[in-house]
C-alpha positions in Angstrom: -12.9 -3.2 -23.9 -13.6 -6.1 -21.0 -12.2 -8.5 -23.9 -9.5 -6.9 -25.0 -8.5 -6.4 -20.7 -8.9 -10.2 -20.4 -7.0 -11.1 -23.0 -4.2 -8.7 -21.8 -4.6 -10.3 -18.5 -4.2 -14.0 -20.0 -1.1 -13.0 -22.2 1.0 -11.0 -19.7 -0.2 -12.6 -16.0 -1.8 -9.6 -15.1 -5.1 -9.0 -13.0 -7.0 -5.3 -14.5 -10.5 -6.1 -14.0 -10.9 -3.2 -16.5 -9.9 -0.2 -17.3 -10.9 3.6 -16.3 -13.5 5.8 -18.4 -9.6 7.6 -19.4 -7.4 5.3 -20.4 -10.7 3.8 -22.3 -10.3 7.4 -24.5 -6.6 7.1 -24.3 -7.0 3.9 -25.8 -9.9 5.1 -28.8 -8.2 8.2 -29.4 -4.4 7.4 -29.6 -5.7 5.0 -32.7 -6.4 7.8 -34.9 -4.7 10.7 -33.4 -2.1 12.0 -31.5 -2.9 12.0 -27.5 -1.7 13.6 -24.4 -2.6 12.2 -21.7 -2.0 14.1 -18.2 -2.7 11.8 -15.5 -2.1 11.1 -12.1 0.8 9.7 -10.5 -0.6 5.9 -10.1 -3.3 6.5 -12.4 -2.2 3.7 -14.6 -0.7 5.8 -17.6 1.5 2.5 -19.5 -1.3 0.5 -19.4 -3.1 2.5 -22.1 0.0 1.6 -24.4 0.8 -1.8 -23.0 -3.0 -2.9 -24.4 -2.6 -1.1 -27.7 -1.0 -3.7 -29.4 -3.8 -6.5 -28.9 -6.4 -3.5 -29.3 -5.6 -2.8 -33.3 -4.9 -6.9 -33.3 -8.7 -7.3 -32.1 -10.8 -4.6 -33.4 -8.5 -2.9 -36.5 -7.2 -6.7 -37.4 -3.7 -5.2 -37.5 -0.6 -5.5 -36.2 0.9 -3.2 -34.1 4.3 -2.3 -32.5 5.0 0.8 -29.9 8.0 2.0 -29.6 8.4 3.5 -26.3 10.9 6.0 -25.4 11.6 6.2 -21.4 14.1 8.9 -19.4 15.8 6.3 -17.1 16.5 2.7 -17.0 15.4 1.1 -14.7 11.7 1.9 -16.4 12.8 0.3 -19.0 14.0 -2.7 -16.9 10.3 -3.0 -15.5 8.4 -3.2 -18.8 10.5 -6.0 -20.2 10.3 -8.0 -16.8 5.9 -7.0 -16.9 6.4 -7.2 -21.0 8.7 -10.3 -21.6 9.3 -11.9 -24.9 7.1 -9.1 -26.7 9.3 -6.6 -25.7 12.7 -5.6 -26.8 14.8 -3.2 -25.8 17.7 -0.8 -28.4 20.5 -0.3 -26.8 24.3 1.0 -29.1 24.9 -2.9 -28.4 22.7 -4.8 -29.4 23.0 -8.7 -29.0 22.9 -10.1 -33.0 19.2 -12.3 -31.9 17.5 -9.0 -31.0 18.6 -7.2 -34.0 17.1 -9.5 -36.4 14.4 -9.1 -34.2 14.2 -6.0 -34.5 14.9 -6.1 -38.5 11.9 -8.9 -38.9 9.6 -6.5 -36.8 9.1 -9.3 -34.4 7.9 -7.2 -31.5 5.2 -5.1 -30.3 7.3 -2.9 -28.1 10.1 -1.8 -28.5 12.0 0.5 -25.1 15.0 2.7 -25.3 16.0 6.3 -24.6 15.7 8.6 -27.0 20.2 8.6 -27.1 19.7 5.4 -28.8 17.1 5.7 -31.5 17.5 9.3 -32.5 19.5 10.2 -35.1 20.3 6.8 -35.3 20.4 5.7 -39.7 20.4 2.3 -39.5 17.2 2.5 -37.0 15.5 4.7 -39.1 16.3 2.8 -42.7 14.6 -0.1 -40.3 11.7 1.3 -39.8 11.5 2.0 -42.9 11.2 -0.6 -43.3 7.9 -2.8 -45.3 8.2 -4.5 -41.5 6.9 -2.0 -40.3 5.2 0.4 -42.7 2.4 -2.2 -42.7 2.1 -2.2 -39.1 0.2 0.5 -37.3 2.8 2.2 -35.1 2.7 4.4 -32.3 5.5 6.5 -31.2 5.1 6.4 -26.9 6.5 9.6 -25.1 6.6 8.4 -21.7 7.4 11.0 -18.6 6.5 13.6 -21.6 7.4 16.5 -19.2 10.8 15.6 -20.0 10.8 17.4 -23.1 10.5 20.5 -21.3 12.2 20.7 -18.5 15.5 18.4 -20.1 15.9 19.6 -23.4 18.1 22.7 -23.1 20.7 22.0 -20.8 20.6 18.2 -19.1 19.4 15.9 -22.1 19.2 18.3 -25.2 18.5 15.5 -27.7 14.6 15.3 -26.1 14.0 17.8 -28.0 15.1 15.7 -31.5 12.4 13.4 -30.6 10.6 15.1 -33.5 12.3 13.7 -35.9 10.7 10.2 -35.3 8.2 12.2 -37.2 9.9 12.2 -40.5 11.0 8.3 -40.0 7.5 7.5 -39.0 5.3 9.7 -41.2 1.7 7.7 -39.8 2.4 6.9 -36.7 0.5 8.8 -33.6 2.1 9.8 -30.8 1.1 8.9 -26.7 2.8 11.6 -24.6 2.3 10.4 -20.9 3.0 12.4 -18.0 1.7 13.5 -14.3 2.1 17.9 -15.0 1.8 19.5 -17.3 0.5 23.2 -17.1 -1.4 24.6 -20.0 2.0 26.6 -21.5 3.7 23.2 -21.6 0.7 21.3 -23.1 1.6 24.0 -25.8 4.8 24.1 -26.0 4.9 20.0 -26.0 2.8 19.7 -29.1 5.5 22.4 -30.7 8.2 20.1 -29.7 7.1 16.8 -31.1 5.0 18.0 -34.1 2.2 17.0 -32.7 -0.9 17.2 -34.9 -5.0 17.0 -34.4 -3.8 16.7 -30.5 -6.6 15.3 -28.2 -5.5 16.4 -24.6 -7.4 13.8 -21.7 -6.1 15.5 -18.6 -7.7 15.3 -15.2 -6.7 17.3 -12.2 -3.0 16.3 -10.8 -3.5 16.8 -7.2 -5.0 13.4 -5.7 -7.9 13.4 -3.7 -6.2 10.7 -1.1 -3.3 13.5 -0.2 -4.1 15.6 2.7 -2.0 18.9 1.8 -0.4 21.0 4.1 1.6 23.1 4.7 3.7 25.0 7.8 6.2 28.0 7.6 9.7 27.1 8.8 11.6 28.7 11.6 14.6 31.4 10.3 17.4 29.9 12.9 20.8 30.9 12.7 23.1 28.8 12.1 21.1 27.5 9.0 21.6 24.4 10.3 19.2 24.8 12.6 16.1 25.0 10.8 16.4 21.8 9.2 16.6 20.3 12.6 13.2 21.7 13.1 12.2 19.5 9.9 14.7 16.5 10.8 15.0 15.9 14.9 10.5 15.9 15.6 10.3 13.5 12.5 13.5 11.3 13.4 12.2 11.1 17.2 8.9 10.0 16.2 10.5 7.6 14.2 12.8 6.6 17.1 8.9 5.8 19.2 6.5 4.5 16.4 9.9 1.9 15.4 7.9 -0.4 13.0 4.7 1.2 12.8 6.3 4.0 11.7 4.5 5.0 8.2 7.1 4.9 5.0 8.4 8.6 4.3 10.5 10.6 1.6 12.0 13.8 3.0 13.1 15.9 -0.4 15.3 18.5 0.5 16.0 21.2 -2.8 18.4 23.4 -3.0 21.4 21.2 -2.1 22.5 17.9 -1.7 24.0 18.7 1.2 21.0 18.7 3.3 20.3 14.9 2.4 23.7 14.6 4.1 22.8 16.2 6.5 19.8 14.6 7.2 21.4 11.6 7.7 24.3 13.1 10.8 20.7 14.1 12.2 19.1 10.6 12.0 22.2 9.0 13.7 22.4 11.4 16.1 19.2 10.7 16.9 18.3 7.1 16.6 21.9 5.8 17.4 21.7 1.9 17.2 17.9 2.0 16.7 18.8 3.2 12.9 18.6 -0.1 12.7 16.8 -2.8 12.2 17.5 -6.1 13.8 21.4 -6.7 12.9 23.5 -4.0 11.6 23.3 -4.4 7.9 22.9 -1.1 5.2 19.5 -3.3 4.0 18.2 -3.4 8.0 18.9 0.4 7.9 15.4 2.8 8.8 16.7 5.5 7.3 18.7 5.9 4.2 19.9 9.1 1.4 19.6 8.7 -2.2 20.7 10.8 -4.7 22.3 11.2 -8.2 25.1 9.4 -7.4 23.6 6.8 -5.2 21.0 6.3 -8.9 24.7 5.6 -10.0 25.5 2.5 -8.3 23.8 -0.6 -8.7 24.2 -2.4 -5.8 22.8 0.0 -3.0 20.3 1.5 -5.0 19.4 -2.5 -5.7 18.7 -2.7 -1.6 17.0 0.9 -1.1 14.0 -0.2 -4.0 14.0 -3.9 -2.9 12.4 -2.1 0.6 10.6 0.6 -1.0 9.0 -2.1 -2.5 8.5 -4.4 0.3 5.3 -4.0 2.5 6.0 -1.9 5.2 5.0 -4.9 8.3 7.6 -6.2 6.2 10.8 -4.1 5.5 13.0 -1.9 7.9 12.8 1.8 5.5 10.9 4.3 7.3 12.8 7.1 5.9 14.2 8.4 2.3 15.8 11.1 2.7 16.6 12.5 -1.5 17.2 14.8 -3.7 15.0 14.8 -7.0 16.3 11.7 -8.2 14.7 9.5 -6.3 10.7 9.4 -8.5 10.5 7.8 -11.7 11.0 4.8 -11.8 10.5 3.3 -8.7 7.6 1.7 -7.1 6.7 4.1 -4.6 3.3 2.2 -3.5 3.8 2.1 0.2 5.2 5.6 0.7 2.4 7.6 3.2 4.3 10.3 3.6 6.2 12.7 1.7 8.1 16.2 3.1 9.0 18.5 1.8 12.3 20.6 4.3 12.0 23.0 1.8 10.3 24.1 -1.7 10.7 22.7 -4.8 11.4 25.0 -7.7 8.2 24.5 -9.6 4.8 23.1 -9.2 5.1 20.7 -11.6 8.8 18.8 -9.0 5.7 19.5 -6.4 3.5 17.4 -8.1 5.3 15.0 -9.2 7.1 14.4 -5.9 3.7 14.2 -3.7 2.1 12.2 -6.0 4.2 9.3 -4.5 2.7 9.3 -1.8 -0.9 7.1 -1.9 -0.5 5.3 -5.0 -2.0 2.2 -3.2 -5.1 4.5 -2.9 -5.0 4.6 0.8 -5.0 8.5 3.0 -1.8 9.8 2.1 0.0 13.4 3.6 2.0 15.8 2.1 3.8 18.1 4.0 5.7 21.2 3.3 7.9 23.7 4.7 9.4 27.0 3.9 10.7 30.2 5.2 11.3 33.6 3.4 15.1 32.6 2.9 14.2 29.6 1.0 11.1 31.4 -1.2 14.1 34.4 -2.2 15.9 31.3 -4.1 16.1 32.4 -7.4 15.8 28.7 -9.5 11.9 29.0 -7.1 8.8 29.7 -9.8 6.9 32.4 -8.2 4.3 29.9 -8.3 5.6 28.6 -5.7 6.3 31.2 -3.6 2.9 32.0 -4.1 1.7 28.3 -3.1 4.0 29.0 -0.2 2.8 32.4 1.1 -1.2 31.7 0.4 -3.5 31.8 3.9 -6.6 31.8 2.2 -7.7 29.5 -0.2 -7.6 26.3 -1.0 -4.1 24.2 -1.5 -5.8 21.9 -4.0 -8.2 24.6 -6.3 -4.0 26.5 -6.4 -2.7 23.7 -7.9 -5.8 22.8 -10.5 -5.9 27.0 -10.9 -2.4 25.9 -11.9 -2.9 23.3 -14.0 -5.5 24.4 -16.1 -8.6 23.4 -14.0 -10.2 26.5 -13.1 -11.4 25.3 -9.5 -13.1 21.9 -10.7 -11.5 20.6 -7.0 -13.7 23.1 -5.2 -16.3 21.1 -6.7 -15.5 17.7 -4.8 -16.3 16.5 -1.9 -12.5 15.4 -0.6 -13.0 14.0 2.7 -9.1 15.3 4.2 -8.3 18.3 1.7 -5.1 20.6 3.1 -4.4 22.8 5.9 -6.2 26.2 4.2 -10.2 23.6 4.6 -8.9 22.4 7.8 -6.1 24.5 10.1 -5.9 21.5 12.3 -4.1 19.6 10.5 -1.0 21.6 10.8 -0.7 21.2 14.4 0.4 17.9 13.8 3.7 19.4 11.7 3.7 22.3 14.4 7.1 21.3 15.7 9.2 23.1 19.1 11.9 25.0 17.7 15.2 23.2 18.1 17.3 24.3 20.8 20.4 25.7 20.3 24.1 25.1 21.9 23.4 27.2 25.0 19.8 25.2 26.5 21.9 22.0 25.2 24.8 23.0 27.8 22.2 23.8 30.1 20.5 20.6 30.3 23.9 18.9 30.7 25.2 20.4 33.3 21.9 19.9 34.8 22.0 16.6 33.9 25.7 16.0 35.1 24.9 17.7 38.3 21.8 15.1 39.1 24.0 12.2 37.9 27.3 13.2 40.0 25.1 13.8 43.2 23.1 10.8 43.0 26.9 8.7 42.0 24.5 7.1 39.4 26.7 5.1 36.7 25.5 6.5 33.0 28.0 7.3 30.4 28.9 10.6 28.9 27.4 9.2 25.5 24.3 8.7 27.6 23.7 11.9 29.4 25.2 13.9 25.3 21.8 11.7 24.3 19.5 12.7 26.9 20.5 17.0 26.2 20.7 16.6 22.4 17.2 15.0 22.2 15.7 16.2 25.2 11.9 17.1 24.5 11.9 13.0 23.4 13.3 11.9 27.0 10.4 14.1 28.9 8.3 11.0 28.7 10.1 8.9 31.2 9.2 5.6 29.5 11.2 6.8 27.1 14.3 6.9 29.5 13.8 3.6 30.6 13.3 1.8 27.4 16.8 3.6 25.7 19.0 3.5 29.2 17.9 0.5 31.3 18.1 2.5 34.7 15.6 2.4 37.4 12.1 3.8 37.7 12.7 6.1 39.9 16.5 7.9 38.4 14.2 7.8 35.1 11.2 10.0 36.4 13.9 12.3 37.9 15.5 12.3 34.8 12.6 13.5 32.9 11.5 15.8 35.6 14.6 17.7 35.1 14.7 18.0 31.6 11.2 18.7 31.6 11.6 22.0 33.6 14.3 22.8 32.1 12.3 22.8 28.4 9.4 24.7 29.9 12.3 27.5 31.4 14.2 28.0 28.0 10.8 27.4 25.8 9.2 30.7 28.2 12.6 32.5 26.4 
């Protein structure tokens, strides 16, 4: 395969050293059979179909065309940039030049949404002609879990992809995903009418991601239970600044929590919300949800900052719904935090897998409470995973996806909080102060300021009271408010004493 890799690098300007063992196995298999590839996020699943035309040309002396069905525009755009003139995109409004190329079979790759090929009789007619019947044709369903997850209500046309079987009866199907349970594998084969299917899979839990689950206290009002996650994380960002690791905070259940998280970020960070000039592109914390998915300008800024080396990018935290993920260049993400549990184990693996794509050690932390797992949309597997206090989390995940306890035999240096309880220590936060406690600290600071006749604004007093745990450190007071060292130490002492009293209560 090394020669094919060399040709691939020459044709597309890449620098792939060699194929991984399961990539090579998938390439050899798809030439003969239908294939389901369940490989971890960041493994390099797209390379399997990208190199196929070269393998067919050099090994089989046959031209090949790969039809790739994608769920999102951004993935298609990325692939078109990579594959250049050898690829084209099917759309409702194709230009005349591309239509002629399609009719002549002048392409090695055709990218499209299912909506732009399924049921389109003119496209079916073109694909039935000699330009394609004389070639080896492959049908690739990328992010194939969407067939199961989206095929009922959201995008029902996913369940009609099977129509391509009658249009291209000799084409083999390659289904790519990071997450399919054993039941999901059976369902996918049924929905796509797959035959003689070779399943190529590896346990989905990535060895370089430590898995941590932390109970989140039940506090009223409910905003306080999310403050338990948001405030300490934003205070740590305030402290570390540019050295803070790139982090995604997923909020499930309601988009409202994404907006609330941004409110808390502004409150905690103040001017530190920006790295430099106060412009959108310099924000350290941003939110991402379905509405932003439709807005090209904001989305472009976020994706650009996400793909930039963290040492050069201002962006440090993205508070997101499930809308952030597929198609985004997330190679630099070091931490994925779930403020509450996702709906399914499949979603959990997809989202945690966005960390550690560069191969470095990464962390996935899931916060939960009884109210969270009481939600009817949370699967039993997720509820059991949250409650688990005895079994290795990696083994539980791998067992769910049909790998038994395979991971228990792996030598994973930093596995999970069950294998090493110390991993949880950095994430056991102090519950946020309630309004009465903040009032007590505020009153004490106001009295001190009045007695000492210190010139300090009410906004600064409010910040000291609201972020008391951060200002226990006198150095942080000095940095933020430029007071004398004596005053900073005195304020730090007042806050520290009051916090000890509040916590002891």
